[in-house]
ZADO-1210 file (C-alpha; in nm, 4 decimals, padded with zeros to 6 digits):
<atoms>
<atom x="03.4962" y="19.9845" z="24.2352" code="MET" pos="1"/>
<atom x="03.4495" y="19.6896" z="24.4711" code="LYS" pos="2"/>
<atom x="03.2194" y="19.4112" z="24.3597" code="VAL" pos="3"/>
<atom x="03.0587" y="19.1668" z="24.6033" code="TYR" pos="4"/>
<atom x="02.8933" y="18.8502" z="24.4733" code="SER" pos="5"/>
<atom x="02.5903" y="18.6938" z="24.6424" code="PHE" pos="6"/>
<atom x="02.5045" y="18.3507" z="24.5109" code="THR" pos="7"/>
<atom x="02.2714" y="18.0602" z="24.5734" code="GLY" pos="8"/>
<atom x="02.0493" y="17.8187" z="24.3877" code="LYS" pos="9"/>
<atom x="01.7402" y="17.9529" z="24.2145" code="SER" pos="10"/>
<atom x="01.4483" y="18.0020" z="24.4523" code="GLY" pos="11"/>
<atom x="01.6449" y="18.0021" z="24.7788" code="THR" pos="12"/>
<atom x="01.5664" y="18.3617" z="24.8771" code="GLY" pos="13"/>
<atom x="01.8619" y="18.5622" z="24.7416" code="LYS" pos="14"/>
<atom x="01.6539" y="18.8571" z="24.6260" code="SER" pos="15"/>
<atom x="01.4693" y="18.8694" z="24.9583" code="TYR" pos="16"/>
<atom x="01.7962" y="18.8726" z="25.1529" code="GLN" pos="17"/>
<atom x="01.9792" y="19.1078" z="24.9131" code="ALA" pos="18"/>
<atom x="01.8944" y="19.4312" z="25.0975" code="ILE" pos="19"/>
<atom x="02.0095" y="19.2875" z="25.4286" code="ARG" pos="20"/>
<atom x="02.3355" y="19.1549" z="25.2797" code="VAL" pos="21"/>
<atom x="02.4067" y="19.4839" z="25.1026" code="ALA" pos="22"/>
<atom x="02.3411" y="19.6838" z="25.4194" code="LYS" pos="23"/>
<atom x="02.5652" y="19.4642" z="25.6338" code="GLU" pos="24"/>
<atom x="02.8495" y="19.5150" z="25.3860" code="ASN" pos="25"/>
<atom x="02.7972" y="19.8873" z="25.3333" code="GLY" pos="26"/>
<atom x="02.6955" y="19.8417" z="24.9692" code="VAL" pos="27"/>
<atom x="02.4451" y="20.0949" z="24.8261" code="PRO" pos="28"/>
<atom x="02.3832" y="19.9249" z="24.4883" code="ALA" pos="29"/>
<atom x="02.2474" y="19.5852" z="24.3818" code="ILE" pos="30"/>
<atom x="02.2394" y="19.4122" z="24.0442" code="ILE" pos="31"/>
<atom x="01.9628" y="19.1536" z="24.0366" code="ASP" pos="32"/>
<atom x="01.7903" y="18.9900" z="23.7394" code="ASP" pos="33"/>
<atom x="01.8759" y="19.2636" z="23.4907" code="GLY" pos="34"/>
<atom x="01.8108" y="19.5603" z="23.7199" code="LEU" pos="35"/>
<atom x="02.0404" y="19.8130" z="23.8821" code="LEU" pos="36"/>
<atom x="01.8921" y="19.9048" z="24.2196" code="ILE" pos="37"/>
<atom x="02.0467" y="20.1978" z="24.4075" code="TYR" pos="38"/>
<atom x="01.9358" y="20.2843" z="24.7597" code="ARG" pos="39"/>
<atom x="01.6164" y="20.0762" z="24.7194" code="ASN" pos="40"/>
<atom x="01.5191" y="20.2430" z="24.3904" code="LYS" pos="41"/>
<atom x="01.5372" y="20.0980" z="24.0414" code="ILE" pos="42"/>
<atom x="01.7614" y="20.3364" z="23.8496" code="VAL" pos="43"/>
<atom x="01.8494" y="20.1403" z="23.5325" code="ALA" pos="44"/>
<atom x="01.8066" y="19.8127" z="23.3494" code="GLY" pos="45"/>
<atom x="01.5127" y="19.5906" z="23.2679" code="SER" pos="46"/>
<atom x="01.3646" y="19.3225" z="23.4923" code="SER" pos="47"/>
<atom x="01.3963" y="18.9621" z="23.3771" code="ALA" pos="48"/>
<atom x="01.0725" y="18.9023" z="23.5688" code="LYS" pos="49"/>
<atom x="00.8717" y="19.0888" z="23.3048" code="LYS" pos="50"/>
<atom x="00.9831" y="18.8592" z="23.0220" code="CYS" pos="51"/>
<atom x="00.7339" y="18.6251" z="22.8600" code="GLU" pos="52"/>
<atom x="00.9738" y="18.3295" z="22.8367" code="SER" pos="53"/>
<atom x="01.2512" y="18.1831" z="23.0489" code="ARG" pos="54"/>
<atom x="01.4978" y="18.2162" z="22.7600" code="ALA" pos="55"/>
<atom x="01.4402" y="18.5923" z="22.7346" code="LYS" pos="56"/>
<atom x="01.4529" y="18.6184" z="23.1126" code="ALA" pos="57"/>
<atom x="01.7961" y="18.4566" z="23.1222" code="MET" pos="58"/>
<atom x="01.9302" y="18.6818" z="22.8447" code="ARG" pos="59"/>
<atom x="01.7980" y="18.9842" z="23.0308" code="THR" pos="60"/>
<atom x="01.9511" y="18.8724" z="23.3612" code="ALA" pos="61"/>
<atom x="02.2891" y="18.8325" z="23.1866" code="LEU" pos="62"/>
<atom x="02.2636" y="19.1758" z="23.0151" code="PHE" pos="63"/>
<atom x="02.2791" y="19.0302" z="22.6650" code="ASN" pos="64"/>
<atom x="02.0710" y="19.3169" z="22.5250" code="TYR" pos="65"/>
<atom x="02.2820" y="19.6150" z="22.4246" code="GLU" pos="66"/>
<atom x="02.0397" y="19.8944" z="22.5196" code="ASP" pos="67"/>
<atom x="01.9860" y="19.7487" z="22.8641" code="GLN" pos="68"/>
<atom x="02.3588" y="19.6914" z="22.9158" code="ARG" pos="69"/>
<atom x="02.4518" y="20.0450" z="22.8089" code="ASN" pos="70"/>
<atom x="02.1795" y="20.1906" z="23.0317" code="ASP" pos="71"/>
<atom x="02.3217" y="20.0180" z="23.3400" code="VAL" pos="72"/>
<atom x="02.6846" y="20.1002" z="23.2575" code="GLN" pos="73"/>
<atom x="02.6070" y="20.4692" z="23.2117" code="LYS" pos="74"/>
<atom x="02.4096" y="20.4886" z="23.5355" code="LYS" pos="75"/>
<atom x="02.6876" y="20.3220" z="23.7362" code="ILE" pos="76"/>
<atom x="02.9298" y="20.5851" z="23.6089" code="LYS" pos="77"/>
<atom x="02.6858" y="20.8726" z="23.6569" code="ALA" pos="78"/>
<atom x="02.6146" y="20.7762" z="24.0194" code="LEU" pos="79"/>
<atom x="02.9855" y="20.7113" z="24.0832" code="LYS" pos="80"/>
<atom x="02.9039" y="20.3822" z="24.2520" code="ILE" pos="81"/>
<atom x="03.2039" y="20.2453" z="24.4409" code="LYS" pos="82"/>
<atom x="03.0512" y="19.9256" z="24.5839" code="ARG" pos="83"/>
<atom x="02.8005" y="19.6952" z="24.4230" code="ILE" pos="84"/>
<atom x="02.6401" y="19.3608" z="24.5114" code="LEU" pos="85"/>
<atom x="02.5810" y="19.1272" z="24.2164" code="VAL" pos="86"/>
<atom x="02.3337" y="18.8397" z="24.2561" code="LEU" pos="87"/>
<atom x="02.3559" y="18.5116" z="24.0674" code="GLY" pos="88"/>
<atom x="02.2904" y="18.1408" z="24.0920" code="THR" pos="89"/>
<atom x="02.6649" y="18.0677" z="24.0894" code="SER" pos="90"/>
<atom x="03.0017" y="18.2391" z="24.1060" code="ASP" pos="91"/>
<atom x="03.0362" y="18.1711" z="23.7341" code="ARG" pos="92"/>
<atom x="02.7110" y="18.3546" z="23.6570" code="MET" pos="93"/>
<atom x="02.8239" y="18.6560" z="23.8592" code="VAL" pos="94"/>
<atom x="03.1567" y="18.6573" z="23.6722" code="ASP" pos="95"/>
<atom x="02.9714" y="18.6563" z="23.3384" code="ILE" pos="96"/>
<atom x="02.7603" y="18.9539" z="23.4514" code="ILE" pos="97"/>
<atom x="03.0578" y="19.1560" z="23.5750" code="THR" pos="98"/>
<atom x="03.2567" y="19.0806" z="23.2587" code="ASP" pos="99"/>
<atom x="02.9618" y="19.1813" z="23.0398" code="THR" pos="100"/>
<atom x="02.9199" y="19.5089" z="23.2288" code="LEU" pos="101"/>
<atom x="03.2982" y="19.5632" z="23.2272" code="GLU" pos="102"/>
<atom x="03.3163" y="19.5591" z="23.6062" code="LEU" pos="103"/>
<atom x="03.5965" y="19.4082" z="23.8177" code="PRO" pos="104"/>
<atom x="03.5617" y="19.0508" z="23.9403" code="ARG" pos="105"/>
<atom x="03.4182" y="19.0087" z="24.2892" code="ALA" pos="106"/>
<atom x="03.6545" y="19.0829" z="24.5774" code="VAL" pos="107"/>
<atom x="03.4254" y="18.9072" z="24.8249" code="LYS" pos="108"/>
<atom x="03.2070" y="18.5994" z="24.7674" code="ARG" pos="109"/>
<atom x="02.8921" y="18.5694" z="24.9769" code="LEU" pos="110"/>
<atom x="02.6543" y="18.2737" z="24.9815" code="TYR" pos="111"/>
<atom x="02.2867" y="18.2371" z="25.0736" code="ILE" pos="112"/>
<atom x="02.3731" y="17.9510" z="25.3119" code="GLU" pos="113"/>
<atom x="02.5607" y="18.1997" z="25.5319" code="ASP" pos="114"/>
<atom x="02.2505" y="18.4141" z="25.5834" code="PHE" pos="115"/>
<atom x="01.9553" y="18.1731" z="25.6046" code="THR" pos="116"/>
<atom x="01.8746" y="17.8415" z="25.7644" code="SER" pos="117"/>
<atom x="01.7895" y="17.5257" z="25.5714" code="ALA" pos="118"/>
<atom x="01.4272" y="17.5684" z="25.6827" code="GLY" pos="119"/>
<atom x="01.4056" y="17.9208" z="25.5476" code="GLU" pos="120"/>
<atom x="01.5497" y="17.8094" z="25.2161" code="ARG" pos="121"/>
<atom x="01.2946" y="17.5272" z="25.1947" code="ARG" pos="122"/>
<atom x="01.0106" y="17.7755" z="25.2484" code="ILE" pos="123"/>
<atom x="01.1521" y="18.0092" z="24.9824" code="ALA" pos="124"/>
<atom x="01.1916" y="17.7167" z="24.7424" code="SER" pos="125"/>
<atom x="00.8317" y="17.6085" z="24.8005" code="ASP" pos="126"/>
<atom x="00.7016" y="17.9598" z="24.7266" code="ARG" pos="127"/>
<atom x="00.9028" y="17.9679" z="24.4039" code="ARG" pos="128"/>
<atom x="00.8463" y="17.6136" z="24.2747" code="ASN" pos="129"/>
<atom x="00.4871" y="17.5546" z="24.3861" code="ASN" pos="130"/>
<atom x="00.3451" y="17.9067" z="24.3714" code="HIS" pos="131"/>
<atom x="00.5622" y="18.0784" z="24.1100" code="GLY" pos="132"/>
<atom x="00.6530" y="18.3661" z="24.3430" code="GLU" pos="133"/>
<atom x="00.9605" y="18.5832" z="24.2866" code="HIS" pos="134"/>
<atom x="01.0946" y="18.8676" z="24.5028" code="VAL" pos="135"/>
<atom x="01.2336" y="19.1926" z="24.3616" code="ILE" pos="136"/>
<atom x="01.4236" y="19.4065" z="24.6171" code="PRO" pos="137"/>
<atom x="01.2552" y="19.7306" z="24.5086" code="ALA" pos="138"/>
<atom x="00.9198" y="19.9076" z="24.5610" code="PRO" pos="139"/>
<atom x="00.6147" y="19.8030" z="24.3586" code="MET" pos="140"/>
<atom x="00.5762" y="20.1565" z="24.2225" code="GLY" pos="141"/>
<atom x="00.9110" y="20.1258" z="24.0422" code="ASP" pos="142"/>
<atom x="00.7910" y="19.8138" z="23.8598" code="LEU" pos="143"/>
<atom x="00.4337" y="19.8936" z="23.7625" code="LYS" pos="144"/>
<atom x="00.5129" y="20.0880" z="23.4481" code="ARG" pos="145"/>
<atom x="00.6043" y="19.7868" z="23.2399" code="ASP" pos="146"/>
<atom x="00.5542" y="19.4736" z="23.4494" code="PHE" pos="147"/>
<atom x="00.2944" y="19.2456" z="23.2933" code="ALA" pos="148"/>
<atom x="00.2685" y="18.9701" z="23.5521" code="GLY" pos="149"/>
<atom x="00.0876" y="18.9336" z="23.8802" code="TYR" pos="150"/>
<atom x="00.1666" y="19.1323" z="24.1952" code="PHE" pos="151"/>
<atom x="00.1407" y="18.9215" z="24.5087" code="MET" pos="152"/>
<atom x="00.0855" y="19.0416" z="24.8638" code="ASN" pos="153"/>
<atom x="00.4388" y="19.1015" z="24.9968" code="PRO" pos="154"/>
<atom x="00.3331" y="19.0806" z="25.3618" code="GLN" pos="155"/>
<atom x="00.2188" y="18.7202" z="25.3225" code="ARG" pos="156"/>
<atom x="00.5556" y="18.6203" z="25.1811" code="PHE" pos="157"/>
<atom x="00.7409" y="18.8002" z="25.4594" code="ILE" pos="158"/>
<atom x="00.5344" y="18.6334" z="25.7315" code="ARG" pos="159"/>
<atom x="00.5799" y="18.2873" z="25.5812" code="ASN" pos="160"/>
<atom x="00.9559" y="18.3219" z="25.5815" code="LEU" pos="161"/>
<atom x="00.9414" y="18.3975" z="25.9569" code="THR" pos="162"/>
<atom x="01.2581" y="18.5996" z="25.9353" code="LEU" pos="163"/>
<atom x="01.3766" y="18.8065" z="26.2275" code="SER" pos="164"/>
<atom x="01.2865" y="19.1745" z="26.2315" code="ASN" pos="165"/>
<atom x="01.5742" y="19.4120" z="26.1698" code="ASP" pos="166"/>
<atom x="01.6315" y="19.7553" z="26.0218" code="GLU" pos="167"/>
<atom x="01.6151" y="19.6229" z="25.6650" code="THR" pos="168"/>
<atom x="01.2431" y="19.5475" z="25.7098" code="ASP" pos="169"/>
<atom x="01.1855" y="19.9163" z="25.6425" code="GLY" pos="170"/>
<atom x="01.3038" y="19.8710" z="25.2848" code="TYR" pos="171"/>
<atom x="01.0278" y="19.7726" z="25.0463" code="GLU" pos="172"/>
<atom x="01.0349" y="19.4464" z="24.8521" code="LYS" pos="173"/>
<atom x="00.7847" y="19.3348" z="24.5895" code="THR" pos="174"/>
<atom x="00.6592" y="18.9805" z="24.5409" code="VAL" pos="175"/>
<atom x="00.5568" y="18.9026" z="24.1831" code="VAL" pos="176"/>
<atom x="00.4466" y="18.6130" z="23.9661" code="MET" pos="177"/>
<atom x="00.6103" y="18.6614" z="23.6244" code="PRO" pos="178"/>
<atom x="00.4319" y="18.5470" z="23.3111" code="GLN" pos="179"/>
<atom x="00.6829" y="18.2698" z="23.2481" code="TYR" pos="180"/>
<atom x="00.6141" y="18.1152" z="23.5909" code="SER" pos="181"/>
<atom x="00.2344" y="18.0966" z="23.5626" code="PHE" pos="182"/>
<atom x="00.1053" y="17.7490" z="23.6452" code="ASN" pos="183"/>
<atom x="-00.1803" y="17.7373" z="23.3939" code="GLY" pos="184"/>
<atom x="-00.3910" y="18.0265" z="23.2658" code="ASN" pos="185"/>
<atom x="-00.5028" y="18.3015" z="23.5010" code="TYR" pos="186"/>
<atom x="-00.8217" y="18.4896" z="23.4199" code="THR" pos="187"/>
<atom x="-01.0178" y="18.7629" z="23.5937" code="ILE" pos="188"/>
<atom x="-01.3869" y="18.6938" z="23.6449" code="ASN" pos="189"/>
<atom x="-01.6057" y="18.9197" z="23.4292" code="GLU" pos="190"/>
<atom x="-01.8388" y="18.9932" z="23.7192" code="ASN" pos="191"/>
<atom x="-01.5495" y="19.1150" z="23.9332" code="VAL" pos="192"/>
<atom x="-01.4352" y="19.3665" z="23.6722" code="VAL" pos="193"/>
<atom x="-01.7928" y="19.4802" z="23.6071" code="ARG" pos="194"/>
<atom x="-01.8613" y="19.5379" z="23.9765" code="ASP" pos="195"/>
<atom x="-01.5362" y="19.7325" z="24.0268" code="ILE" pos="196"/>
<atom x="-01.6181" y="19.9577" z="23.7294" code="ILE" pos="197"/>
<atom x="-01.9736" y="20.0075" z="23.8531" code="ARG" pos="198"/>
<atom x="-01.8596" y="20.1062" z="24.2032" code="ILE" pos="199"/>
<atom x="-01.5869" y="20.3426" z="24.0785" code="VAL" pos="200"/>
<atom x="-01.8158" y="20.5117" z="23.8240" code="SER" pos="201"/>
<atom x="-02.0790" y="20.5961" z="24.0874" code="ARG" pos="202"/>
<atom x="-01.8866" y="20.9015" z="24.2036" code="GLN" pos="203"/>
<atom x="-01.9019" y="21.0375" z="23.8464" code="TYR" pos="204"/>
<atom x="-02.2745" y="20.9711" z="23.8099" code="GLY" pos="205"/>
<atom x="-02.3761" y="21.3346" z="23.7553" code="ARG" pos="206"/>
<atom x="-02.1516" y="21.3756" z="23.4528" code="ASN" pos="207"/>
<atom x="-02.0570" y="21.0291" z="23.3245" code="ILE" pos="208"/>
<atom x="-02.2458" y="20.7074" z="23.2622" code="LYS" pos="209"/>
<atom x="-02.0651" y="20.3861" z="23.1679" code="VAL" pos="210"/>
<atom x="-02.2954" y="20.2247" z="22.9107" code="THR" pos="211"/>
<atom x="-02.0779" y="19.9221" z="22.8351" code="ASN" pos="212"/>
<atom x="-01.7326" y="19.7798" z="22.8920" code="TYR" pos="213"/>
<atom x="-01.5020" y="19.5223" z="22.7362" code="TYR" pos="214"/>
<atom x="-01.1768" y="19.3566" z="22.8369" code="ASN" pos="215"/>
<atom x="-00.9416" y="19.1156" z="22.6653" code="ASN" pos="216"/>
<atom x="-00.9098" y="18.8894" z="22.9753" code="SER" pos="217"/>
<atom x="-00.5374" y="18.8532" z="22.9106" code="ARG" pos="218"/>
<atom x="-00.3642" y="18.8968" z="23.2446" code="THR" pos="219"/>
<atom x="-00.0285" y="18.9573" z="23.0745" code="GLY" pos="220"/>
<atom x="-00.1577" y="19.2633" z="22.8869" code="SER" pos="221"/>
<atom x="-00.4929" y="19.3383" z="23.0467" code="PHE" pos="222"/>
<atom x="-00.6822" y="19.6116" z="22.8575" code="VAL" pos="223"/>
<atom x="-01.0203" y="19.7576" z="22.9599" code="ILE" pos="224"/>
<atom x="-01.2421" y="19.9558" z="22.7223" code="VAL" pos="225"/>
<atom x="-01.5289" y="20.1701" z="22.8537" code="LEU" pos="226"/>
<atom x="-01.8165" y="20.3089" z="22.6462" code="ASP" pos="227"/>
<atom x="-01.9343" y="20.6390" z="22.7943" code="LEU" pos="228"/>
<atom x="-02.2240" y="20.8784" z="22.7819" code="LYS" pos="229"/>
<atom x="-02.1057" y="21.2105" z="22.9205" code="ILE" pos="230"/>
<atom x="-02.2580" y="21.5463" z="23.0019" code="ARG" pos="231"/>
<atom x="-02.0879" y="21.8389" z="22.8298" code="LYS" pos="232"/>
<atom x="-01.9411" y="22.0574" z="23.1017" code="THR" pos="233"/>
<atom x="-01.6337" y="22.2756" z="23.1351" code="VAL" pos="234"/>
<atom x="-01.4374" y="21.9952" z="23.3011" code="ASP" pos="235"/>
<atom x="-01.5939" y="21.6898" z="23.1358" code="CYS" pos="236"/>
<atom x="-01.2636" y="21.5791" z="22.9834" code="MET" pos="237"/>
<atom x="-01.0920" y="21.6085" z="23.3193" code="ARG" pos="238"/>
<atom x="-01.3627" y="21.3892" z="23.4725" code="SER" pos="239"/>
<atom x="-01.3040" y="21.1290" z="23.2008" code="CYS" pos="240"/>
<atom x="-00.9303" y="21.1269" z="23.2714" code="ILE" pos="241"/>
<atom x="-00.9976" y="21.0866" z="23.6444" code="ASN" pos="242"/>
<atom x="-01.2383" y="20.7998" z="23.5785" code="LEU" pos="243"/>
<atom x="-00.9787" y="20.6339" z="23.3576" code="GLN" pos="244"/>
<atom x="-00.7177" y="20.6645" z="23.6330" code="ARG" pos="245"/>
<atom x="-00.9495" y="20.5467" z="23.9123" code="ASP" pos="246"/>
<atom x="-01.0687" y="20.2389" z="23.7210" code="VAL" pos="247"/>
<atom x="-00.7090" y="20.1356" z="23.6495" code="LYS" pos="248"/>
<atom x="-00.5988" y="20.1833" z="24.0099" code="ARG" pos="249"/>
<atom x="-00.9015" y="20.0070" z="24.1550" code="SER" pos="250"/>
<atom x="-00.8808" y="19.7019" z="23.9290" code="VAL" pos="251"/>
<atom x="-00.5087" y="19.6672" z="24.0012" code="GLU" pos="252"/>
<atom x="-00.5600" y="19.7108" z="24.3740" code="SER" pos="253"/>
<atom x="-00.8496" y="19.4653" z="24.4037" code="MET" pos="254"/>
<atom x="-00.7216" y="19.1940" z="24.1670" code="THR" pos="255"/>
<atom x="-00.3399" y="19.2363" z="24.1938" code="SER" pos="256"/>
<atom x="-00.3181" y="19.2111" z="23.8142" code="PHE" pos="257"/>
<atom x="-00.1438" y="19.4869" z="23.6241" code="GLN" pos="258"/>
<atom x="-00.3743" y="19.6779" z="23.3870" code="VAL" pos="259"/>
<atom x="-00.1893" y="19.7776" z="23.0711" code="LYS" pos="260"/>
<atom x="-00.4368" y="20.0565" z="22.9919" code="ARG" pos="261"/>
<atom x="-00.7982" y="20.1758" z="23.0167" code="VAL" pos="262"/>
<atom x="-00.9402" y="20.3081" z="22.6885" code="ASP" pos="263"/>
<atom x="-01.2457" y="20.5342" z="22.6751" code="LEU" pos="264"/>
<atom x="-01.4993" y="20.5538" z="22.3910" code="ASN" pos="265"/>
<atom x="-01.7290" y="20.8560" z="22.4191" code="ILE" pos="266"/>
<atom x="-02.0415" y="20.7254" z="22.2490" code="LYS" pos="267"/>
<atom x="-02.2739" y="21.0118" z="22.3370" code="GLU" pos="268"/>
<atom x="-02.2224" y="21.3740" z="22.4384" code="LEU" pos="269"/>
<atom x="-02.5237" y="21.5312" z="22.6093" code="VAL" pos="270"/>
<atom x="-02.5681" y="21.9060" z="22.6523" code="LEU" pos="271"/>
<atom x="-02.5849" y="22.0267" z="23.0103" code="ASP" pos="272"/>
<atom x="-02.9290" y="22.1812" z="22.9635" code="ARG" pos="273"/>
<atom x="-03.0673" y="21.8563" z="22.8204" code="GLU" pos="274"/>
<atom x="-02.9701" y="21.6565" z="23.1273" code="ILE" pos="275"/>
<atom x="-03.0829" y="21.9309" z="23.3629" code="THR" pos="276"/>
<atom x="-03.4131" y="21.9643" z="23.1789" code="GLY" pos="277"/>
<atom x="-03.4656" y="21.5922" z="23.1820" code="GLY" pos="278"/>
<atom x="-03.4010" y="21.5698" z="23.5534" code="LEU" pos="279"/>
<atom x="-03.6331" y="21.8651" z="23.6223" code="ARG" pos="280"/>
<atom x="-03.9076" y="21.7169" z="23.4053" code="LYS" pos="281"/>
<atom x="-03.8758" y="21.3811" z="23.5797" code="ARG" pos="282"/>
<atom x="-03.9009" y="21.5534" z="23.9175" code="LYS" pos="283"/>
<atom x="-04.2114" y="21.7454" z="23.8071" code="GLU" pos="284"/>
<atom x="-04.3770" y="21.4236" z="23.6895" code="ASN" pos="285"/>
<atom x="-04.3048" y="21.2564" z="24.0242" code="ILE" pos="286"/>
<atom x="-04.4480" y="21.5536" z="24.2149" code="GLU" pos="287"/>
<atom x="-04.7568" y="21.5590" z="23.9912" code="ARG" pos="288"/>
<atom x="-04.8249" y="21.1902" z="24.0523" code="ARG" pos="289"/>
<atom x="-04.7766" y="21.2404" z="24.4254" code="HIS" pos="290"/>
<atom x="-05.0227" y="21.5317" z="24.4359" code="ASN" pos="291"/>
<atom x="-05.2846" y="21.3359" z="24.2414" code="ASN" pos="292"/>
</atoms>
């Protein structure tokens, strides 16, 4: 096992540069903020970015939690990883991480100053300190299961850094705003959520009607509850599941906030013949008025 350390002050762009540095040194695995990332996929660990406080985030980044530590150690052995890049704010922090994970000390020390200009580090620092943005060198899909913060637009961050294009641009990075870095309270406008639900539910109009909705407005654990009136059909439950999925995806896509779950309350179940009869009767009444 060969360990490479990659260090720099907090907010200078280490996580953004990690994929490039690993690739240049022929290293397939990265340890960053509590995660083990192997070939651009999160394979073990827990992200410090999902923690609600800075204290918990630091303990997570240093693998102080036994379950997380064991998970990463087992995966390193299972994948037979021979080279690994460990990120930290100092050589001392990297040494603490490697000692905790029972890995060898770093054979090569790399520093952010060797890979970025002072201007690039200033831009990265501004995004971190003034906007609360953090980069995770892994795809958004790997994080969405349990991340409770805010997903930023990664392309904006990449453009602002004005970094040169190279082969590592093909590897996906995710820009997030963890809960502990929020500057103030973030809320989602009620009208926005209502309009998204209304638009999504239109495609289910023949079988499902959303009669009311509620949400807890907590961006860290955003929960949506829908009250439904549904028509009893063979696949009515499947339609409800699809609506549940589509509302969650649409709200996340249009607001960038992670939805913890969408709960459904079926308030009224209408027989198929009742809805059909009602529609036919309404049509007959319209035709009768038109003829008169």
